[in-house]
C-alpha positions, 0 to 999 in steps of 0.5 A: 895551394895556400888559401887563407882568407874567406874571400880566397876560399870562396873564390876557390870553391867557385872554381872546383866545379865546371858550373861555378858558384851559381851552377847546379849539379844535383847528386849525392855521390860526390858529397857522400864520399867526402863526408865519409872521408871527414868521418862526420857522424850525427851525434845530435838530432837533425831537422831538414827543411825543404819546400818551394817557399817557406823554408827559411821561415820554418828554419827561423822558427825552429832556430828561435824556439829551440834557442829560447828553450836553452839549446845550442843550435846550428842552422844552415841556410842559403843563399845569403844576402850580404855575407857568406857567413850568414849561411852558417849560424851557431846560436843565431850568430853567423860563423866568423871567418876563422871558423869557416876557413878552418872548416873549409880546410878540413873539407879540402883535405878530405876532398884531396884524399878522395882524388880531388872530387869536383864538389860544387860550391853548395856541396863544399859549403854544406860539408863545411857547415857540418864541420862548424857545427861539430866543432861547436858541439851543437845540440840540434842541427837545422839544415835548409835544402838548397834545391829540390831535396832528393838530390840536394847536398843536405840529403847526405844527412839523415833527418830525424824529422823532415819538413816540406813546406809549400810546393809550387812551380820553381826550378822546373828545368831541374825538378820537373814540369809540374807539382807531381814531379816536384813533390817527389823530389821534395819528399826525398828528404823523408826517412823510413820510420821517422817524422815526415811533416808536410805543410802543403794543404794539397800535397802532390800524390807523389809525395804521399805515395813516396812517404807511404812506400818508405814507411815514413811517419807522415804528418799532414797539415789539416789531417794530423796537425792544425792551426787556428787563428783567433783575433790576436792569438792562434792555437795549434793542435795535433792528432795525438792530442797536444794542444797549445792555445793563446800562442802569440802571432809570429813576428814574421808578417803574413797569414801564411806564416801560421802554416810555417810555424805549425810545421815547425811545432810539429817537428818540435813535437816529434822530437820532444822526447829527445829535446823537450821544449816547454810552452813558454819557449814556444811563445818566446821563439814566436815573438823573437824570430827574425828573418832578413828579406822576408817582408822586412820593413826597413824604413818609414816615411816613405815605407820601404819593404824588402822581400826576396819573393821570386816565384808566383806563389811567393809574390802572391804572398807578398801581394797579400801582405801589401794589401793587409798592410794598406787595409786602411788606405794609409799609402797613396802610391806603391813603387816597385823596384824589381829585378829577377833571374832569367830562369824564373817565371817572370811573367807569372810572378809579375802578373800577381801584382796587376793593378797594385803598382803605380811605378815600376822601377825595373832593374837588370841583374849583373849575376849569372842567369840575371835578366835584363830590365827590358825583359821585365818591362816587356812582361809588365806591358804584355800583361797590361799590369798598369803603372809607369815603367822605367828601366835601370841597369841595376837595383841600386840605380833603380832604388836611387831613383825612388828618392826623388819619386817617393813621397812621405805617404808612398811605399817602396817594395823591393823584390824579385831576387836575393840579388835585388834585396841585397843590392838595396840593403847595401845602398841603405847601409843595413846588414840585413841581420836586425830588421824587424821583418814586419813585426811592427805590422800584424795582419788582421 
């Protein structure tokens, strides 16, 4: 089969497994066999980051700080917003089509040698990302878990330090019905004798028990490391006595970001003997970090905020940010463009915004598992969330309607899914790579 362009490759990847590009088929056996065929070796430290919310932010802090320290960093995240290349970055730059295609070709050759193993889209992409990083001779690899942890494709690589951020209910069909079941799946990225960081203030007992059972070097927020907010700065301290004070407030917006940043600093501290990072690089990284789609303030007058929040915990953080942003009563009304996947807790996520939205512009998603606008509208009405309700077939059409509705002193918040945010980014002509992500608004 002759596959040349990146779109050709991505179409091919989507065809390999019966579940398609957006299908989920957890398990390590397929990826591990092809990884062995590729003879991939870990020649530099690897940090694996999992959790329900905060994974992307924590990866962004690690990437920004290590780059500020002068290291060549490979970072693999998912999903992407506008282009697949966003998933695979070397020194903060998305891999170009040629490098991705070359990596895909090597994975495909190994897959065929293994009897045409039915890799999923995510498994194939994970193995290819490693090929890109190996070719670039990076000094650190950061891998974001796609789903869960224990059976996620990135778990075929052994973490030198593993981070689990917050743990909440999401993907319950695959990970289990409660935090205890989900916590066990997340803890699967921990390794015996190696640093195992947890930034959840109340971690499930299953996570604690698993870390203890395998002999991981568990480091818990509030016990082994703490972060403390001051009026315009913050400090970090760990149980070994390392103390960093007068750190700049992270450029990513939201009070919860201190927990994510502290988790990243704990992983950095754990690897300090292999990859030394001076305090100045930490400050530079915290100031320079960027992450598209996380309280990304894309426009002014009316203000436009883009956030990929799609579960109750993430939307609660979004709601807190909206409250902090409007502490002085700057904005007259809030218009929400929302589109979600049908397998999410739609009612639970929207309930968090009760009384905060003046106009709901609800959109259907033309994507696998996409929910119809009418489903969201039913949740808004059934839960008496307040505000006017309007339905549209797509996020782009819903957003276009804000042009005639929103006035200068209003604000528009777009949320609910990566699909929703991506559609609006395309509509406004932004690439999603250079947004300030709330850096011009600091919580107080």
